[in-house]
SELO-496145 format. One record per residue (C-alpha): residue number from 1; z, x, y; residue in one letter. Coordinates in Angstrom, 3 decimals. Example, Ala and Ser with C-alpha at 12.3 -4.5 7.8 and 13.67 -1.06 7.14 Angstrom:
REM SELO-496145
num	pz	px	py	residuo
1	7.800	12.300	-4.500	A
2	7.140	13.670	-1.060	S
END
This chain:
REM SELO-496145
num	pz	px	py	residuo
1	0.000	0.000	0.000	M
2	-0.949	1.370	3.403	S
3	1.556	2.064	6.158	G
4	0.095	-0.743	8.274	A
5	0.473	-3.227	5.403	A
6	4.058	-2.086	4.827	Q
7	4.728	-2.506	8.555	G
8	3.398	-6.088	8.403	R
9	5.592	-6.744	5.365	D
10	8.593	-5.385	7.261	F
11	7.867	-7.622	10.257	V
12	7.506	-10.625	7.947	A
13	10.809	-9.732	6.271	A
14	12.777	-9.570	9.546	V
15	11.104	-12.603	11.153	Q
16	13.621	-15.150	9.718	P
17	16.457	-13.105	11.235	L
18	14.682	-12.906	14.590	V
19	14.100	-16.679	14.490	D
20	17.728	-17.427	13.566	A
21	18.917	-15.366	16.539	M
22	16.474	-17.105	18.839	G
23	14.707	-13.818	19.468	G
24	11.041	-13.055	19.860	Q
25	9.043	-10.523	17.849	A
26	6.539	-8.561	19.919	L
27	4.213	-5.605	19.438	P
28	6.147	-2.386	20.132	P
29	3.937	-1.508	23.104	D
30	5.160	-4.667	24.878	Q
31	8.835	-3.668	24.594	A
32	10.992	-3.676	27.695	R
33	14.077	-1.541	28.228	G
34	16.514	-4.018	26.700	D
35	14.371	-4.925	23.667	D
36	15.201	-3.550	20.227	V
37	12.324	-1.587	18.690	V
38	12.377	-1.509	14.888	L
39	10.640	1.303	13.038	S
40	9.376	1.640	9.491	W
41	8.859	5.112	8.042	E
42	9.215	6.661	11.482	G
43	6.680	4.409	13.202	E
44	7.611	1.569	15.596	P
45	6.357	-1.690	14.083	V
46	7.990	-4.497	16.042	V
47	10.013	-5.034	19.199	A
48	12.642	-7.761	19.189	V
49	13.483	-9.489	22.441	R
50	16.941	-11.008	22.150	L
51	17.728	-14.359	23.785	P
52	19.806	-14.644	26.915	H
53	23.457	-15.311	26.208	L
54	23.170	-18.766	27.795	A
55	20.539	-19.726	25.195	D
56	22.504	-18.385	22.230	S
57	24.686	-21.472	21.757	L
58	21.604	-23.696	21.672	D
59	20.136	-21.477	18.951	H
60	23.364	-21.574	16.946	L
61	23.454	-25.370	17.153	L
62	19.780	-25.631	16.183	A
63	20.428	-23.431	13.148	D
64	23.369	-25.605	12.108	L
65	21.219	-28.743	12.522	R
66	18.586	-27.224	10.225	R
67	21.252	-26.507	7.621	R
68	23.386	-29.650	7.871	H
69	21.201	-32.325	9.476	G
70	22.249	-34.278	12.575	P
71	25.641	-32.865	13.526	L
72	26.936	-36.095	15.047	A
73	26.472	-37.794	11.660	E
74	28.650	-35.318	9.763	L
75	32.058	-36.304	8.456	G
76	35.274	-34.955	9.942	R
77	35.664	-32.093	7.425	K
78	32.086	-30.953	7.959	D
79	32.507	-31.100	11.733	K
80	35.622	-28.954	11.394	Q
81	33.602	-26.478	9.344	T
82	30.893	-26.401	12.022	V
83	33.517	-25.725	14.711	V
84	34.969	-22.890	12.601	R
85	31.525	-21.348	12.132	I
86	30.806	-21.620	15.849	L
87	34.152	-20.069	16.724	E
88	33.457	-17.148	14.360	E
89	30.115	-16.621	16.089	R
90	31.672	-16.634	19.567	G
91	30.264	-19.974	20.713	A
92	33.334	-20.838	22.722	F
93	33.147	-17.723	24.862	S
94	30.042	-19.187	26.515	V
95	30.627	-21.223	29.663	R
96	30.791	-24.936	28.804	H
97	30.769	-24.059	25.104	G
98	33.379	-26.653	24.158	V
99	31.570	-29.381	26.102	E
100	28.217	-28.471	24.558	T
101	29.628	-28.446	21.029	V
102	31.522	-31.697	21.580	A
103	28.318	-33.381	22.733	S
104	26.352	-32.045	19.747	A
105	29.040	-33.255	17.323	L
106	29.447	-36.618	19.031	G
107	33.163	-36.050	19.645	V
108	35.366	-35.444	22.671	S
109	36.368	-32.042	24.029	R
110	39.907	-32.922	22.984	F
111	38.718	-33.292	19.375	T
112	37.004	-29.889	19.455	V
113	40.201	-28.310	20.830	Y
114	42.164	-30.030	18.052	N
115	39.788	-28.572	15.444	Y
116	40.164	-25.125	17.011	L
117	43.954	-25.401	17.138	N
118	44.004	-26.553	13.518	R
119	41.939	-23.549	12.429	E
120	44.091	-21.130	14.440	N
121	47.293	-22.602	12.999	A
122	45.930	-22.342	9.452	A
123	44.929	-18.722	10.072	R
124	48.381	-17.881	11.509	D
125	50.166	-19.182	8.399	T
126	48.150	-16.931	6.082	K
END
């Protein structure tokens, strides 16, 4: 297999990760200073442009929708799991993160805080 074909295979292999992060795969010659250039066998094969932090929560929620279906239709336990996953991924460090998650889950901010407090209490007793 030629180096170019291996490079295309590498790009295809990392594309699901780039998509899950909400990034954009670009030719290496279009890379900007803050892009991540990935190399294969010493040759740059793809540049990854990461999303802005403000867009990251939307990408996390979209990924969870793909995995679980409409988030507002989930049961309480599943919503708690979603909140735990989002907390682990730093979703609540984003401005208006709790409000955005509450809206996506179809619950109040108070409910999201209760889920977070429940998780933190469970973690503290371990």
